[in-house]
N, C-alpha and C positions, 0 to 999 in steps of 0.2 A: 858580287862585285859592284862597287858604286859606279855612279855615272862617269862616263868617259868624256873629258872636256875637249871640245873642238869649236870651230867657228860657228857651226850650226846649233850648238847647245843653247837652249834658252836661258836667260838670266834667272827666271823663276825656278827652273829645274836645278840650275847650278846652286842657287842659294838654299834650296830645299835639301840637296845632298851634302853641301858644304857650307853651312852657315857662316863659318869663319871667312869665307870669300868676300862677304860684304865689306869688311874692313880693308881688304886688299883693293877692291874696286874703288872705294871711296878715297883711298890713299892715292890711286892712280889719276883720278880726275874729280874735281869738286862737283861736277854735274851728277855724279853717282850718289851723292848724299841724299838725293831724292828717293833712293831705294829704301830709306828709313820710313817713308810715308806708306802706310798700309794700303792706301788706294792705288798707288803706283805699283806696289808689290802684287796686288790682286789683278791688275789690268795690264799695264805696259810690260812688266817683267815676265808675264806668262807667255807673251808672243815675241818679245825682242830677243834676238840671238846675240851671242858674244860679238859676232862680226858687226852687227848693227850698233851695239853698245859702244864698240871701239870708235865707230864713226861719230856717234853722239858725243862721246867724251874726248874726241880728237886724240885718240891714243893709238899707237902702232899695234895692229892686230896680233902680230907674232909675239911682241913683248907682253901683251895682255894675256895671251894664252899661256905663255911660259910662266908668268907670275901666278896665274890661277892654278896651273898644274902643280907648281912647286908648293903652293898653299895646300893642295889636296893630296900631296904625296904621289903625284903621277909624273911619268916622264912624258916629254913632248914628242909626238911622232914627227917623222921627217917632213910631212906636208901639213901646213896649217889649214889650208883650204880657204873657202870663202868665195863669194860670187863676184867680187870686184865692185866697181862703182855703180851706184844705183841712180845717179843723177842723169836725167835725159836732157839733151839739148832742148831748151825751152824758150828760145827767144820770142816766139809768137805769144807765149803765156805772159811774158813781161809787158808786152804791148797791148794785151787784151783788156777789155773793160772788166772791171771787178763786178761779179754777180753777187758775191756774198763774202763776208769775212768772219772768221772764227778765231777763238783764242784757246789753244790746247791747254794752257795752264789753268785757265778759268774753268774749263770743262772738267779737268781732273780734280781741281779743288772742290768742285760741287759733287764729287763722287761718281762722275760719269767717265766714259771713255770716248775720246774724240772720233774713233772710227765710224760709229753710227751716225753722228752728226755730220761728219765729213761726207759719207756716202749719200746721205739725204741731201746735203747741199749741192754736191756735184750733179745728182740726178735732177734737182729742181732748177738749176740755172740753165739759161739758154746755151745752146751749142755755140762755141766760139768765145764764151765768157769764162773768166777764171774764178775759182774759189780760192781765197787767200787765207792761209792758216798761219797765225803768229804763235811762236813758242819760245821758251827759254832753252830749248834743246833741239838738236836735229831730229826730226820725227821719223827716223829710219823705218820702223815697222809700218807706219802709215804709208810711207813712200812706196815700199815694196808691195804692200797689200793693194794699193790703188793702181800701181803699174800692172800688176797681175790682172786687174779688172779692166785693163785697156784704157786707163786714164793717163794722160800725159802729165808729167810732174817736173817741176823745176824748184830747187831749194837753194837759197842763198843765205849767208849769214855766218857768224862765228861767235864763239864765246857763249853768251846767254841771250842772243838776239837773232832768231831765225825767222825767215819769211819763206813759206813754201806755197807755190802756186799749183793748183790742180785744175785740169780742164780737158775738154774734148774739142778738137778743131771743128769749126763751122764748115759749111759746104765749100766755101772759098779757101779754107785754111790749108 
């Protein structure tokens, strides 16, 4: 049996099992056209889930899963699943001094993956300062990964202009 499609299915696994799903994704949101880039396919798509991709593309999760299941010849189960919103209230981050700025699109274009640079930046800035990541997409996999590492995150933006703040509160924070 081929891969069962759900909120936690990674985009990479989805496209490996159902290559025809690429056209469905791209048709749902222009942001998904980046999946044609082999660097994105080898990096971001390997860890980004369908739920995270829905947020990046600003697409309804249930609709996305239904369309992908239809494309793959699967029926949709009763519960779509998903972990809900990953944005943490980050008002202190917006007012924090910027310790470092990164651009996810530039890192990806150079053949890298932003997670390594982001981790390094967060570890190197002083407590209470923010690392600011600019991207043309909502960096959902990075948000989840950094939150799991105990980093506070706040993402703002829409369309193709996102600014995401990462940081750890200082002693007074």
